[in-house]
Each structure stands twice: as C-alpha cells, then as structure tokens.
C-alpha positions as CSV (number, residue, x, y, z in Angstrom):
1,M,28.8,60.6,87.6
2,K,25.2,60.7,86.1
3,T,26.8,61.8,82.8
4,K,29.0,59.0,82.7
5,L,26.5,56.4,83.5
6,F,24.0,57.9,80.9
7,L,26.9,57.5,78.3
8,A,27.6,53.9,79.0
9,L,23.9,53.1,78.7
10,L,23.8,54.9,75.4
11,T,26.6,52.9,74.0
12,G,25.3,49.5,75.1
13,V,22.0,50.4,73.3
14,L,24.0,51.2,70.0
15,L,26.1,48.2,70.2
16,L,23.1,46.1,70.6
17,G,21.4,47.7,67.7
18,A,24.3,47.0,65.7
19,C,24.5,43.6,66.4
20,K,20.8,42.9,65.7
21,G,21.1,44.8,62.4
22,S,24.3,42.6,61.3
23,N,22.3,39.5,62.2
24,Y,19.1,40.7,60.2
25,E,21.5,41.4,57.2
26,A,23.1,37.9,57.6
27,I,19.7,36.3,57.8
28,R,18.5,38.1,54.9
29,D,21.5,37.3,52.8
30,D,21.2,33.6,53.6
31,K,17.5,33.6,52.6
32,A,18.2,35.3,49.4
33,S,20.9,33.1,48.5
34,S,18.7,29.9,49.3
35,T,16.0,31.5,47.3
36,S,18.3,31.9,44.3
37,A,19.5,28.6,44.9
38,D,16.1,27.1,44.8
39,T,15.1,28.9,41.7
40,V,18.3,27.7,39.9
41,A,17.4,24.2,41.0
42,V,13.9,24.4,39.7
43,A,15.1,26.0,36.4
44,D,17.6,23.3,36.0
45,T,14.9,20.8,36.5
46,S,12.5,22.4,34.1
47,K,15.2,22.6,31.5
48,A,15.9,18.9,31.8
49,N,12.2,17.9,31.3
50,I,11.7,20.1,28.5
51,A,12.0,18.1,25.1
52,P,12.9,19.6,22.0
53,T,10.0,20.6,19.6
54,K,8.8,17.5,17.6
55,L,7.1,18.7,14.4
56,V,5.9,16.0,12.0
57,K,5.1,17.3,8.6
58,T,3.1,15.2,5.9
59,A,2.1,16.5,2.3
60,E,0.0,15.4,-0.6
61,M,-0.4,16.5,-4.0
62,R,-2.5,15.7,-7.0
63,F,-1.7,16.9,-10.5
64,K,-2.2,16.3,-14.4
65,V,1.0,15.6,-16.3
66,K,1.8,15.0,-20.1
67,N,3.4,11.7,-19.5
68,V,3.1,9.6,-16.4
69,Q,6.0,7.2,-17.0
70,Q,8.6,10.3,-17.3
71,T,7.2,12.2,-14.4
72,G,7.6,9.2,-12.1
73,D,11.3,9.0,-13.2
74,A,11.8,12.6,-12.7
75,I,10.3,12.4,-9.2
76,A,12.4,9.4,-8.2
77,A,15.3,11.3,-9.4
78,L,14.5,14.3,-7.5
79,T,13.8,12.4,-4.3
80,T,17.3,10.7,-4.4
81,R,19.0,14.1,-5.1
82,D,17.3,15.6,-2.0
83,G,18.3,12.6,0.1
84,G,15.2,10.9,0.3
85,M,13.7,7.5,-0.6
86,V,10.7,6.5,-2.7
87,M,8.6,4.0,-0.5
88,H,5.8,3.2,-2.9
89,H,5.3,3.6,-6.7
90,Q,2.4,2.1,-8.7
91,M,1.7,3.0,-12.2
92,Q,-1.2,1.5,-14.1
93,A,-3.2,1.9,-17.4
94,N,-6.8,1.2,-17.5
95,I,-8.5,0.3,-21.0
96,E,-11.5,2.5,-21.3
97,Q,-12.8,1.5,-24.7
98,S,-11.5,-1.1,-27.2
99,N,-12.4,-1.8,-31.0
100,D,-11.3,-4.8,-33.1
101,I,-11.0,-4.4,-37.0
102,R,-10.5,-7.3,-39.0
103,V,-7.8,-7.1,-41.5
104,S,-7.5,-10.4,-42.7
105,D,-8.6,-13.9,-41.7
106,D,-5.8,-14.3,-39.0
107,S,-5.1,-10.8,-38.2
108,V,-7.2,-8.2,-36.2
109,K,-6.2,-4.4,-35.7
110,R,-7.1,-3.6,-32.2
111,I,-7.6,0.2,-31.3
112,S,-7.7,0.9,-27.3
113,A,-8.3,4.3,-25.5
114,L,-6.0,4.0,-22.4
115,S,-6.0,6.0,-19.1
116,N,-2.7,6.3,-17.3
117,N,-2.1,7.2,-13.8
118,A,0.3,6.7,-10.9
119,D,0.8,6.8,-7.1
120,M,3.9,7.4,-5.4
121,T,4.8,7.8,-1.7
122,V,8.3,9.4,-0.9
123,K,10.2,10.4,2.2
124,V,12.0,13.5,2.1
125,P,14.1,15.5,4.6
126,S,11.8,18.0,6.4
127,E,14.1,21.0,5.6
128,N,13.5,20.1,2.0
129,L,10.0,19.6,1.9
130,E,8.8,23.1,0.6
131,S,11.4,23.2,-2.2
132,F,10.5,19.5,-3.2
133,M,6.8,20.2,-3.2
134,T,7.4,23.3,-5.7
135,E,9.7,21.5,-7.9
136,V,7.1,18.6,-8.3
137,S,4.2,21.1,-9.0
138,H,6.2,22.6,-12.0
139,M,6.4,18.9,-13.5
140,G,2.7,19.0,-14.0
141,M,0.2,20.9,-16.2
142,Y,-1.9,21.9,-13.4
143,V,-2.3,21.0,-9.7
144,T,-5.9,19.8,-8.5
145,L,-4.8,19.3,-5.0
146,R,-1.9,20.5,-2.7
147,K,-1.8,20.5,1.1
148,M,0.6,20.0,3.9
149,D,-0.2,19.2,7.5
150,I,2.1,19.7,10.7
151,E,1.7,17.7,13.7
152,D,3.0,18.8,17.2
153,R,4.2,15.8,19.0
154,T,6.1,17.6,21.6
155,L,4.2,16.8,24.5
156,D,3.7,13.1,23.5
157,Y,7.3,12.8,23.1
158,L,8.1,14.2,26.6
159,S,5.3,12.4,28.1
160,E,7.0,8.9,26.7
161,K,10.2,10.2,27.8
162,L,9.3,10.9,31.3
163,K,7.5,7.5,31.8
164,L,10.5,5.6,30.3
165,R,12.5,7.4,33.1
166,N,10.2,6.5,35.9
167,R,10.4,2.9,34.6
168,Q,14.2,3.0,34.4
169,D,14.4,4.2,37.9
170,L,12.2,1.4,38.9
171,V,14.1,-1.2,37.3
172,A,17.4,0.4,38.9
173,Q,15.5,0.0,42.5
174,Q,14.5,-3.3,41.8
175,K,18.1,-4.4,41.0
176,K,19.5,-2.8,44.1
177,G,16.7,-4.6,46.3
178,K,15.0,-1.5,47.2
179,V,11.7,-2.5,45.3
180,V,10.7,-6.0,45.2
181,I,8.4,-7.2,42.3
182,K,7.1,-10.6,43.2
183,D,5.7,-11.6,39.8
184,P,8.3,-12.1,37.0
185,V,5.5,-11.5,34.6
186,N,5.0,-8.0,35.7
187,V,9.1,-7.4,35.4
188,M,8.9,-8.5,31.7
189,L,5.8,-6.4,30.9
190,L,7.6,-3.3,32.3
191,K,10.7,-4.0,30.2
192,D,8.4,-4.6,27.2
193,D,6.7,-1.3,27.9
194,M,10.0,0.5,28.1
195,V,10.9,-1.2,24.8
196,D,7.9,0.2,23.3
197,Q,8.2,3.7,24.4
198,Q,11.9,3.8,23.1
199,I,10.8,2.5,19.7
200,G,8.1,5.1,19.8
201,N,10.2,7.9,20.4
202,M,12.5,6.7,17.7
203,R,9.6,6.6,15.3
204,T,8.9,10.2,16.4
205,D,12.5,11.4,15.6
206,E,12.3,9.5,12.2
207,A,8.9,11.3,11.4
208,V,10.4,14.6,12.4
209,K,13.6,14.4,10.3
210,Y,11.9,12.8,7.2
211,S,8.4,13.9,6.0
212,V,6.2,11.7,4.0
213,V,4.7,12.9,0.7
214,S,2.0,11.1,-1.2
215,L,1.8,11.9,-4.6
216,S,-0.9,11.2,-7.5
217,F,-0.7,12.1,-11.1
218,Y,-2.5,11.2,-14.4
219,Q,-2.3,12.1,-18.0
220,S,-5.0,12.5,-20.7
221,N,-6.3,9.3,-22.5
222,I,-4.1,8.0,-25.3
223,I,-4.9,5.9,-28.3
224,H,-2.9,2.6,-28.8
225,Q,-3.0,0.6,-32.0
226,E,-1.6,-3.1,-32.4
227,M,-2.0,-5.9,-34.8
228,I,-2.9,-9.1,-33.0
229,A,-3.8,-12.7,-34.2
230,N,-7.4,-13.3,-34.7
231,D,-8.8,-15.3,-31.7
232,D,-12.1,-16.3,-33.4
233,P,-11.8,-20.0,-34.5
234,S,-14.8,-19.7,-36.9
235,A,-12.6,-17.2,-39.0
236,Y,-10.2,-19.8,-39.8
237,Q,-12.0,-21.5,-42.9
238,L,-10.7,-23.0,-46.3
239,S,-11.7,-21.5,-49.5
240,F,-14.7,-22.5,-51.4
241,L,-12.8,-24.5,-53.9
242,S,-10.8,-26.4,-51.3
243,R,-14.2,-27.2,-49.3
244,L,-15.8,-28.4,-52.8
245,S,-12.9,-30.7,-53.3
246,I,-12.9,-32.0,-49.9
247,A,-16.8,-32.8,-50.3
248,L,-16.1,-34.6,-53.6
249,S,-13.6,-36.6,-52.0
250,N,-15.8,-37.4,-49.0
251,G,-18.5,-38.4,-51.2
252,W,-16.7,-41.0,-53.2
253,H,-15.2,-42.2,-49.9
254,M,-18.7,-42.9,-48.9
255,F,-19.7,-44.7,-51.8
256,V,-16.8,-46.9,-51.7
257,E,-17.5,-47.7,-48.3
258,L,-21.3,-48.6,-49.1
259,L,-19.9,-51.1,-51.9
260,L,-17.7,-52.6,-49.4
261,G,-20.4,-52.9,-47.0
262,L,-22.8,-54.5,-49.5
263,A,-19.9,-56.7,-50.5
264,N,-19.6,-57.9,-46.8
265,A,-23.3,-58.5,-46.6
266,W,-23.5,-60.7,-49.8
267,V,-24.5,-63.9,-47.9
268,F,-27.4,-62.2,-46.5
269,I,-28.4,-60.9,-50.0
270,V,-28.2,-64.2,-51.6
271,L,-30.4,-65.7,-48.8
272,G,-33.1,-63.1,-48.9
273,V,-33.4,-63.6,-52.9
274,A,-33.6,-67.4,-52.4
275,L,-36.2,-67.2,-49.6
276,W,-38.3,-64.7,-52.1
277,G,-38.0,-67.1,-55.0
278,L,-39.3,-70.2,-52.6
279,F,-42.1,-67.7,-51.5
280,R,-43.0,-67.1,-55.2
281,F,-42.7,-70.6,-56.2
282,Y,-45.1,-71.8,-53.4
283,K,-47.7,-69.2,-54.0
284,R,-47.7,-70.1,-57.7
285,K,-48.2,-74.0,-56.7
286,H,-50.8,-73.2,-54.1
287,P,-53.1,-70.2,-55.1
288,V,-56.1,-71.5,-53.7
289,W,-54.6,-71.6,-50.0
290,F,-53.3,-68.1,-50.4
291,A,-56.9,-67.0,-51.9
292,S,-58.7,-68.4,-48.9
293,G,-56.3,-67.2,-46.3
294,V,-56.7,-63.8,-47.8
295,K,-60.8,-64.3,-47.6
296,S,-60.6,-65.4,-44.1
C-alpha cells in the first residue's frame, strides 16, 4: 500500500516537471521568435534609411600646349565623345608688345607679340573622369597643375531625404485632418522647403553623375605681322612741287583780291587825295599862320 502511494506521488512530480519544461521551452521559443522578428524589423528600417553613396568628383588642370585653338577644338570633341558637355569656353589673345614700321605715306607694317590662353569648363560622366583627364594631359607639352577632389555628400543627402519624408508625413496628416495648421503661410513655407529639398537632392544626383572639370591652357608668345593704313594725319602731305604750285596760286589770288579791294575803295582814295591837295594849297597861301601856330 505504501509502495503504491509512493509510486503515485513520484509519477505526479514527474508529470509536473514535464509540464513546466514544456511551458519554459514554449516561452523561450516565443521570446526567440519575437527577438528575431524585432531584429529583422530594425534591419529593414535601417536599410530603408541608408542612402546610396553620393560621391561628387571635381577636377582641375593647367597645362601648356602648342596651339590653343586646336587644343580647344580637340577637348570639345573629346567631351562630346565621352557623353559630356562644354559649359564654358573662353579664348583670348593679349598684345604684349607692338611696333609700327612706316612702309609708305599711307601704309604701316605692324609687328605684335601675342600671348594666347583659354579657359574651359566641361562636365563629363564620373566614370570617365580619369580617362578624360589622362587624354587631355597628353594634348599638352607639359602639365603645371592637375588635381581631383572627391566630396562625400551621403549623409547630407540622407538628411535631406529624411527631412523631406517628415514634411510629407506632416502634409499627409494635415490633409487627413489629424494635424491642423492655422496659418496658410506656414503651409506654403513648408511646401517650399519640400521643393527646395527635392531640388537639392536632384542637384546632388546630377553632381554625382557628371563631374565638373576646369581646364586652363596656354601657349608660347607668337609674332603677328600685318599691313595696316597709317592712322597719323600728318603723314598725308603733298609733294614739294605741288605745295609750291599751290603757294604761287594762292599769292596771285591774294594780289588780285588786293587790287579788287583798292578798286572798291577808289572814292575814298580820290577824296583823300583832294583833301591833301587842299591842305597843301591852304598852307601855301597862309604860311604866316602856320608858322605862328607852330611857334605857339
């Protein structure tokens, strides 16, 4: 009897331990599954927030060439071939020295020393940047400057993306009536910020896709010769014989004009001669009066 009672108690203890063990395993399995599920959710969330790497490449080069114009045309063709675009191209020639040699009265030979240089700004696909720079460097006689900079804008891009998402959520809640924005101006400012963030990220995408390259190249001074018209008015004079003939003609013209002037004044001449004759006649008739007048 005691033996049967002992066996019944032992069986009850074993069954109770088995139930507790199964419950513990079930709880542990539930905890493990919930933990793994949370881990997956966190991983998914982190993956959703990670933006692709945004590397912006810029480059600059300065070099000497044999011919500035030909090099500029070659760089433009190379840029088009690589799928890029020329954004700026300026070529200029500066006169360092100039000398004029008189060839004739109306012609001058001008000799000038010119310095030619050019500046170009091009956009090329980022994956072709290294090969583009190498080919351009081979166009010059030697390179005085070559550099490339890489700016990582990944975090800035992610920041703008998350801010934009927050603003989009706020606008969606405002449309559903969950959030009330009383001032319409604030709504417009919020939407403008969203547009600026979208445009900013689009610019970043464009900068990542296409690299900006600044090129500056020059050549040795060249000598340029040209025949030009003499711009000195004093150089344009007549010959000696021509000027002598004109002087004689002008003298005769002045003599004729003098005679014509005297002819026009004949009345005054006759009147003056008559007055002078009367004066002499009166002086001859009254010499005493003139003598006394002189003594007084």
